C-alpha positions in Angstrom: 92.0 105.6 102.9 92.9 109.1 104.6 92.9 112.5 102.9 94.1 112.6 99.3 98.0 114.4 99.1 98.6 117.4 96.6 102.1 118.2 96.5 102.7 121.9 95.4 105.2 122.1 93.6 105.9 126.3 93.3 108.7 128.8 93.8 106.4 131.9 94.4 106.1 131.6 97.9 102.4 133.6 98.2 101.2 131.3 95.2 102.2 128.5 96.9 100.9 129.9 100.1 97.8 130.4 98.8 97.0 127.3 96.9 97.5 125.2 100.3 95.6 127.2 102.3 92.9 126.9 100.0 92.9 123.4 99.3 93.1 122.1 102.8 89.9 124.1 103.2 88.4 121.4 101.1 90.2 118.6 103.1 93.1 117.5 101.1 96.6 116.5 102.5 98.8 119.4 101.4 102.5 119.6 100.9 104.9 122.1 99.7 108.0 122.2 97.3 110.1 125.5 96.2 112.2 124.2 93.7 112.7 121.5 91.5 115.0 119.6 93.4 112.7 120.2 96.6 110.3 117.9 94.2 112.7 115.6 93.4 113.8 114.3 97.3 109.9 114.9 98.4 108.5 112.4 95.9 111.3 109.8 96.8 110.6 109.9 100.2 107.0 110.0 99.9 104.0 109.5 97.9 101.4 111.8 96.4 97.9 111.8 94.9 98.6 114.6 92.6 101.1 117.0 91.7 100.8 120.6 91.1 103.9 121.8 88.9 105.0 125.0 87.9 107.3 125.0 85.0 109.8 128.2 85.8 111.5 126.5 89.0 114.7 127.2 90.4 117.1 123.9 90.4 115.3 121.4 88.2 112.8 122.5 86.0 109.6 121.2 85.6 109.9 119.9 82.2 112.5 117.9 83.6 110.1 116.5 86.2 107.4 115.6 84.5 107.7 111.9 82.7 109.1 111.0 86.3 106.0 112.3 88.3 103.9 111.1 86.5 104.8 107.3 86.5 103.1 107.3 90.1 101.0 110.7 90.4 98.7 112.8 88.4 100.3 116.0 87.5 98.5 119.3 86.3 101.2 121.8 85.3 100.6 125.1 86.3 102.6 127.9 83.7 102.3 131.0 82.0 103.1 129.4 79.0 100.0 129.4 77.0 101.0 128.2 73.3 99.2 125.3 72.0 102.4 123.7 71.1 103.7 123.9 74.5 100.6 122.6 76.0 101.1 119.2 74.1 104.2 118.9 74.6 103.4 118.6 77.9 100.7 116.4 77.7 102.8 114.2 75.5 105.5 114.3 78.3 103.0 112.5 80.9 101.0 115.9 82.3 97.3 115.0 82.8 96.1 118.6 82.7 97.4 122.3 82.0 96.2 125.6 83.3 97.7 128.7 82.5 98.9 131.5 84.9 96.8 133.9 86.0 94.4 131.0 87.1 91.1 130.9 88.9 91.5 128.9 92.1 88.2 127.7 91.8 88.9 126.3 88.3 92.0 125.0 89.3 89.9 123.0 92.4 87.7 121.7 89.5 90.5 120.7 87.7 92.1 118.6 90.5 88.3 117.3 91.2 88.3 115.8 87.8 91.7 114.1 88.0 91.2 112.3 91.3 88.1 110.9 90.4 89.2 109.7 87.0 92.2 108.3 89.0 89.9 106.3 92.1 87.9 104.1 90.3 90.9 102.5 88.4 92.3 102.2 92.0 89.4 100.5 93.8 90.8 97.7 93.5 95.3 96.9 93.1 96.8 93.5 92.2 100.1 92.6 92.9 101.6 89.1 92.1 99.0 86.8 94.4 97.9 89.7 96.5 94.7 91.4 95.2 93.1 93.9 97.7 89.5 95.7 97.2 90.0 99.5 98.9 86.3 99.9 99.5 85.8 96.6 101.6 89.1 97.0 102.7 90.0 93.6 102.1 93.2 91.3 101.0 93.1 88.3 99.4 96.4 86.5 99.1 96.9 83.2 96.9 93.3 82.5 97.2 92.8 83.1 100.5 91.1 85.9 102.3 93.1 87.8 105.1 92.0 89.2 107.9 94.0 92.6 108.5 93.7 95.5 111.1 92.9 98.6 109.0 96.3 99.9 109.7 97.6 96.5 108.5 95.9 97.1 105.5 97.0 100.9 105.2 100.1 99.5 105.5 99.9 96.8 102.5 97.7 99.4 100.3 100.9 101.9 100.5 103.6 98.7 99.5 100.9 98.2 96.4 100.2 101.4 95.1 104.0 101.5 94.8 105.5 98.3 94.6 109.0 99.3 93.1 109.5 102.2 95.9 111.4 101.7 99.5 109.7 103.1 102.2 111.4 104.2 105.3 109.7 103.8 108.8 109.3 107.6 108.8 107.1 107.3 105.3 105.0 104.4 106.3 104.1 105.7 109.9 103.5 109.5 108.7 101.2 108.0 105.8 99.4 105.0 107.8 98.9 107.1 111.0 99.2 110.7 109.7 101.2 111.6 112.6 105.1 112.0 113.3 107.4 109.0 113.5 109.4 109.4 116.5 113.1 107.7 115.9 113.4 104.5 118.0 110.0 103.5 117.6 109.2 99.8 117.3 105.5 100.3 116.1 106.2 99.5 112.3 108.4 96.9 112.8 105.4 95.0 115.3 102.8 95.7 112.5 105.0 94.5 109.5 106.0 91.4 111.7 101.9 90.5 112.0 101.0 91.3 108.6 104.2 88.2 107.6 102.6 85.7 110.3 99.2 86.7 108.7 100.3 85.5 105.6 102.4 82.8 106.2 99.8 80.2 105.3 99.6 81.5 102.1 103.5 81.0 100.8 103.7 84.8 100.1 104.7 86.3 103.7 108.1 87.1 101.9 106.4 89.5 99.4 107.4 92.0 101.7 111.4 92.7 101.8 113.3 94.4 104.3 116.2 96.5 102.9 118.5 96.9 105.7 119.3 100.5 106.6 116.5 101.9 104.5 112.8 100.0 105.0 110.8 97.8 103.6 109.7 97.4 100.1 107.9 94.4 98.2 110.1 92.0 96.1 110.7 92.8 92.7 
């Protein structure tokens, strides 16, 4: 796997930039959103291991976003609201942790490490229909057969299996797997998807990867 991906959702650019710069010093792959609407757009396009979510956002508030975000990512709320009732409500909505502003940046780092450490063991093996992948060994078992994948093919399968309901554009896949900017017209994604399907054909599961015309790829429902 690449670096763990964190989305920082904070409308105060000084705080947002400070958190980003600090966390990147600890090898986290950080992305930024400065409004609730921007957060919603980014999370529909990309996947994140953890989201740092301010509540008082322009556009869509943090409270309105928590339930949806918590379906696919760990969520730590950043807020000036310190009342116990507010904390309980947010945790019930799906937040994994809550830290009050102003906060110590090293305490925030410790809380992030706890959440991602809790997250990883549960994810060492992913199962989808007749597929099972082992994230430590980087192996795929499909319908009882061991499939020999390249490291890039494995990362594509892993991405799909982490978010089986999501449609991924070619840009999404390229930026996650190659950790670089996608060049429009590049056929790399199509070649790798085709190779994966060919390797899976004997298992009868090659149809699991569905082409969504005009959009990208996803796993079948």
